[in-house]
C-alpha positions, 0 to 999 in steps of 0.5 A: 304594476300599472304605474310601471308599465305606463312609465316604461311606455313613456320612456320607449316613446321618448327614446324610440326615434334616436338617431345612430351615434357618430364619431368626430369624423362623422362615421356611424358608431357600431357595436359588436356582440356575440349572440348565444344562438349563433356563436359568431360576432355581429355588428350592430348600430350603436344609438345616441344616449337615452333622454329622460326629459319626461321625468322633468315634465311628470315631476312638474305636473305632479307638483302643480296637481298637488297645489305646490306653488313652486315647481322643481327646476328640471334636472341638468342630467339628460341621461341616467 
C-alpha cells in the first residue's frame, strides 16, 4: 500500500504542470464532457500526454542498488 501511494505521488508530481495541448494551427485543444450532476455539456482543456520518465530513473536506481553491473536502457515510450 505504501509503495503504491509513493508511486502515485511520483506520477502526479511528474505530470502536474503539463501544458494544454495544441492543434497544428496553434489553437488550444478542448474536450467536451457531460457531468452527471449538471446534465449539460461542458468544455474542459485537453492536456499534453503524460510522461512516465520517472519509471526509467527508478529502474536504474533499483538496478544499481542491487549491484547490477548493467543498468537497463531507458524505455522508448514516453506515455503508457
